[in-house]
C-alpha positions as CSV (number, residue, x, y, z in Angstrom):
1,Q,96.3,21.2,-80.8
2,L,95.8,21.3,-77.0
3,Q,95.1,17.9,-75.5
4,L,93.9,17.1,-72.0
5,V,94.0,13.6,-70.4
6,E,92.3,12.9,-67.1
7,S,93.3,10.1,-64.8
8,G,92.8,9.0,-61.2
9,G,89.2,8.0,-61.1
10,G,87.9,4.8,-59.6
11,L,85.6,3.2,-57.1
12,V,85.8,4.6,-53.6
13,Q,83.6,4.1,-50.5
14,P,81.7,7.1,-49.0
15,G,84.0,9.2,-46.9
16,G,87.0,8.2,-49.0
17,S,89.4,10.3,-51.1
18,L,90.6,10.4,-54.7
19,R,93.0,12.6,-56.5
20,L,92.3,13.3,-60.2
21,S,95.0,14.5,-62.6
22,C,94.6,16.4,-65.8
23,A,97.7,16.2,-68.0
24,V,97.9,18.9,-70.7
25,S,100.0,18.7,-73.9
26,G,100.2,20.6,-77.1
27,G,100.5,23.9,-75.4
28,S,101.7,25.8,-72.3
29,L,99.5,25.1,-69.3
30,D,100.4,28.5,-67.8
31,A,98.5,30.2,-70.6
32,R,95.2,28.5,-69.7
33,V,92.5,28.8,-67.1
34,I,91.5,25.2,-66.3
35,A,88.3,23.9,-64.8
36,W,86.9,20.6,-63.7
37,F,83.3,19.5,-64.6
38,R,81.4,16.4,-63.8
39,Q,78.4,14.7,-65.3
40,A,76.2,12.2,-63.4
41,P,74.0,9.7,-65.3
42,G,70.9,11.4,-66.7
43,K,72.1,14.8,-65.6
44,E,73.6,17.8,-67.3
45,R,77.3,18.6,-67.0
46,E,78.0,20.8,-64.0
47,G,81.0,22.8,-62.8
48,V,83.1,21.6,-60.0
49,S,86.1,23.9,-59.6
50,C,88.3,26.3,-61.6
51,I,91.8,27.6,-61.3
52,S,93.5,30.7,-62.7
53,K,96.5,30.6,-64.9
54,S,98.9,31.2,-62.1
55,G,97.0,29.1,-59.5
56,A,96.5,32.1,-57.3
57,S,92.8,32.2,-57.7
58,T,90.4,29.2,-57.3
59,N,86.7,28.8,-57.4
60,Y,84.5,26.0,-56.1
61,V,80.8,25.2,-56.5
62,D,79.2,25.3,-53.1
63,P,78.7,21.5,-52.5
64,M,82.4,21.0,-53.1
65,K,83.7,23.7,-50.8
66,G,85.8,22.4,-48.0
67,R,86.0,18.9,-49.5
68,F,87.7,19.4,-52.9
69,T,90.9,21.2,-53.6
70,I,92.1,22.2,-57.1
71,S,95.8,22.9,-57.8
72,R,98.2,23.1,-60.7
73,D,101.8,22.4,-61.4
74,N,102.6,24.4,-64.5
75,A,106.1,22.9,-64.7
76,K,104.5,19.5,-65.0
77,N,101.7,20.7,-67.2
78,T,99.2,19.1,-64.8
79,V,96.2,20.2,-62.9
80,Y,94.9,18.2,-59.9
81,L,91.6,17.8,-58.1
82,Q,91.9,16.4,-54.6
83,M,88.5,15.1,-53.5
84,N,88.0,14.2,-49.8
85,S,84.9,13.1,-47.9
86,L,83.3,11.8,-51.0
87,K,79.6,11.2,-51.1
88,S,77.5,9.0,-53.4
89,D,76.2,12.3,-55.0
90,D,79.8,12.8,-56.3
91,T,79.5,9.9,-58.6
92,G,80.0,10.8,-62.2
93,V,82.4,11.3,-65.1
94,Y,84.9,14.0,-64.3
95,Y,86.3,16.2,-67.1
96,C,88.9,18.8,-67.2
97,A,88.6,21.6,-69.7
98,A,90.6,24.6,-70.8
99,L,89.6,28.1,-71.8
100,P,91.1,29.9,-74.8
101,V,94.4,31.7,-74.0
102,Q,92.8,35.1,-74.1
103,S,90.5,34.2,-71.3
104,A,91.8,35.4,-68.0
105,R,89.1,34.4,-65.6
106,C,87.1,31.4,-64.7
107,V,83.7,31.0,-66.2
108,S,81.0,28.6,-65.2
109,R,79.3,27.7,-68.5
110,P,80.8,24.6,-70.2
111,N,80.3,26.0,-73.7
112,Y,83.1,28.6,-73.2
113,Y,85.7,25.9,-72.8
114,G,87.2,24.9,-76.1
115,Y,89.2,21.9,-75.1
116,W,88.1,18.9,-73.1
117,G,89.5,15.6,-71.9
118,Q,87.8,12.3,-72.4
119,G,86.8,12.1,-68.7
120,T,87.5,9.7,-65.9
121,Q,84.8,7.8,-64.0
122,V,84.4,8.4,-60.2
123,T,82.1,6.0,-58.4
124,V,81.3,6.5,-54.7
125,S,79.6,3.4,-53.3
126,S,79.8,1.0,-50.4
C-alpha cells in the first residue's frame, strides 16, 4: 500500500519561505505523478502544483507561479515543494497526493488521486 507523509510545515512571516517534503513508501515513486494540494479553513481543497513521473514536466496554479517550485528526487522517494514569498492567503493544510500508476499526466481534480498524505499545516502570519 502506497503511503505518503508530508513534513516541513510551520509558522512563517509574510515574505518568508518554507520547503515541504512528501516522503513516499510502499511503492516506487518514479511510477507516480505527484501533486500538492492545500485546504484553507472553510474552503475547498485546491490544487497547488503537480510534477510528472520523471520530473521533466511541472504545473502550477496561477497564484503560485514564480513563487513555488515543485521537484522530486526519485532515488530518495521524496517530492518537494519550495515556497517563497509566502502570503497570508497561502495559509492552510498542504497535502501531497499520488495518481494511479497508469496515469501519465497531471490532473487538477483531487478525486482522481487515490493516495493522500495526512497533511502539514502552513501558517503565514506576522
